[in-house]
C-alpha positions as CSV (number, residue, x, y, z in Angstrom):
1,X,123.1,82.0,137.8
2,X,124.1,84.5,135.0
3,X,121.5,86.9,133.8
4,X,123.5,88.1,130.7
5,X,124.6,86.3,127.6
6,X,128.3,85.4,127.4
7,X,130.4,88.0,125.7
8,X,131.2,85.7,122.8
9,X,127.4,85.3,122.1
10,X,126.8,89.0,122.4
11,X,129.6,89.8,119.9
12,X,128.4,87.1,117.5
13,X,124.8,88.5,117.8
14,X,126.0,92.0,116.8
15,X,128.3,90.7,114.0
16,X,125.7,88.4,112.5
17,X,123.1,91.2,112.3
18,X,125.0,93.3,109.8
19,X,126.0,90.2,107.8
20,X,122.3,89.1,107.6
21,X,121.1,92.7,106.8
22,X,123.8,93.1,104.1
23,X,123.0,89.8,102.5
24,X,119.3,90.5,102.5
25,X,119.6,94.0,101.0
26,X,122.2,92.9,98.4
27,X,119.9,90.0,97.5
28,X,117.0,92.4,96.9
29,X,119.1,94.8,94.9
30,X,120.6,91.9,92.9
31,X,117.1,90.6,92.0
32,X,116.3,93.9,90.2
33,X,119.5,94.1,88.2
34,X,119.8,92.9,84.6
35,X,122.4,90.2,83.9
36,X,125.8,91.7,83.5
37,X,128.9,92.9,85.4
38,X,127.0,95.1,87.9
39,X,124.8,92.2,88.9
40,X,127.8,89.9,89.3
41,X,129.5,92.5,91.5
42,X,126.5,92.7,93.8
43,X,126.2,88.9,93.7
44,X,129.8,88.7,94.9
45,X,129.1,90.9,97.9
46,X,125.9,89.0,98.6
47,X,127.9,85.7,98.5
48,X,130.6,87.1,100.7
49,X,128.1,88.3,103.3
50,X,126.5,84.8,103.2
51,X,129.8,83.1,103.7
52,X,130.6,85.3,106.7
53,X,127.2,84.5,108.1
54,X,127.8,80.8,107.7
55,X,131.2,81.1,109.5
56,X,129.6,83.0,112.4
57,X,126.3,81.1,112.9
58,X,127.7,77.7,113.9
59,X,129.8,79.0,116.8
60,X,126.8,81.2,117.9
61,X,124.5,78.2,118.0
62,X,127.1,76.1,119.9
63,X,127.6,78.8,122.5
64,X,123.8,79.5,122.8
65,X,123.0,75.8,123.4
66,X,125.6,75.6,126.2
67,X,125.0,78.9,128.0
68,X,121.6,80.4,127.8
69,X,120.8,82.5,130.9
70,X,117.3,81.8,132.3
71,X,114.5,84.2,131.7
72,X,113.0,86.0,134.7
73,X,110.6,83.8,136.8
74,X,107.7,86.2,136.2
75,X,107.9,85.7,132.4
76,X,104.5,84.5,131.1
77,X,104.4,81.0,129.7
78,X,103.0,82.3,126.3
79,X,106.0,84.7,126.1
80,X,108.5,81.9,126.8
81,X,107.0,79.7,124.1
82,X,106.8,82.5,121.6
83,X,110.5,83.4,122.3
84,X,111.6,79.8,122.0
85,X,109.8,79.3,118.6
86,X,110.9,82.6,117.2
87,X,114.6,82.0,118.2
88,X,114.4,78.4,116.8
89,X,113.1,79.7,113.5
90,X,115.7,82.5,113.4
91,X,118.5,80.0,114.0
92,X,117.0,77.7,111.4
93,X,116.8,80.5,108.8
94,X,120.4,81.6,109.7
95,X,121.5,78.1,108.7
96,X,119.2,77.6,105.7
97,X,120.0,80.8,104.0
98,X,123.8,80.4,103.5
99,X,123.5,76.7,103.1
100,X,120.8,76.9,100.3
101,X,122.8,79.7,98.6
102,X,126.0,77.7,98.7
103,X,124.2,74.6,97.4
104,X,122.6,76.6,94.6
105,X,126.0,77.8,93.5
106,X,127.8,74.5,93.8
107,X,125.0,72.7,92.0
108,X,125.0,75.3,89.2
109,X,126.5,75.0,85.8
110,X,129.5,77.4,86.1
111,X,131.9,78.8,88.6
112,X,130.9,82.0,90.4
113,X,133.6,84.6,91.2
114,X,133.4,86.2,94.6
115,X,134.7,89.8,93.9
116,X,137.7,88.4,92.1
117,X,139.0,87.0,95.4
118,X,138.2,83.4,94.7
119,X,135.7,81.4,92.7
120,X,133.1,78.8,93.9
121,X,133.2,76.0,91.3
122,X,130.2,73.8,90.2
123,X,131.2,70.8,92.3
124,X,128.1,68.9,91.6
125,X,126.3,70.4,88.6
126,X,122.8,69.1,89.1
127,X,120.1,71.3,87.8
128,X,117.3,69.9,89.9
129,X,119.4,70.5,93.1
130,X,120.2,74.0,92.0
131,X,116.5,74.7,91.5
132,X,115.5,73.2,94.8
133,X,118.2,75.3,96.6
134,X,117.1,78.5,94.8
135,X,113.4,77.8,95.5
136,X,114.3,77.5,99.2
137,X,116.6,80.5,99.4
138,X,114.2,83.2,98.4
139,X,111.3,82.3,100.7
140,X,113.8,81.8,103.5
141,X,115.0,85.3,103.0
142,X,111.4,86.6,103.3
143,X,110.8,84.5,106.4
144,X,114.0,86.0,107.9
145,X,112.6,89.5,107.3
146,X,109.4,88.6,109.1
147,X,111.3,87.0,112.0
148,X,113.6,90.0,112.2
149,X,110.6,92.4,112.6
150,X,109.2,90.1,115.3
151,X,112.6,89.9,117.1
152,X,113.1,93.7,117.0
153,X,109.5,94.3,118.1
154,X,110.0,91.9,121.1
155,X,113.3,93.6,122.0
156,X,111.6,97.0,122.0
157,X,108.7,95.6,124.0
158,X,111.1,94.4,126.7
159,X,113.3,97.5,126.6
160,X,110.6,100.2,126.5
161,X,107.4,98.7,127.8
162,X,108.1,95.8,130.1
163,X,111.5,97.2,131.2
164,X,112.3,93.7,132.6
165,X,116.1,93.6,131.8
166,X,115.7,91.1,128.9
167,X,117.0,93.5,126.3
168,X,120.1,94.5,128.4
169,X,121.2,90.8,128.4
170,X,122.4,91.1,124.8
171,X,123.9,94.6,124.9
172,X,127.7,94.8,124.8
């Protein structure tokens, strides 16, 4: 039975992390900018990071569902449950963030240019749907940050304190 994650999952893990981090940081920067070309430029990068995330997260989920190596037998039950809940929430947030952002744009009133490369048109301009998607997007980003801190803390716990090999499973 394998003890490491498949290489494709490892690569997706380390590709998704910078996309999530970039989208989060750009979103925070964007919130503080006044309306104008600078904000639209930051928004374009934010959207691009979100689209990249959306493209990477579905294959990651598919691979993870099919090939998750078992945790060591000595892993406490509370730790197994906490890991399962945290990962489930992380994957949910990785889906909700790009989906809610995309719905907010597509339900908006005007096309949004993505760095001049292409535009996302208002396919279904429904103000109520736009508002619902936006009201979900911001809190989901905050939840992501909390989950990320928990995830990194758990990784450091396994790498530096427990030294049980869990952390090495995701290293390239």
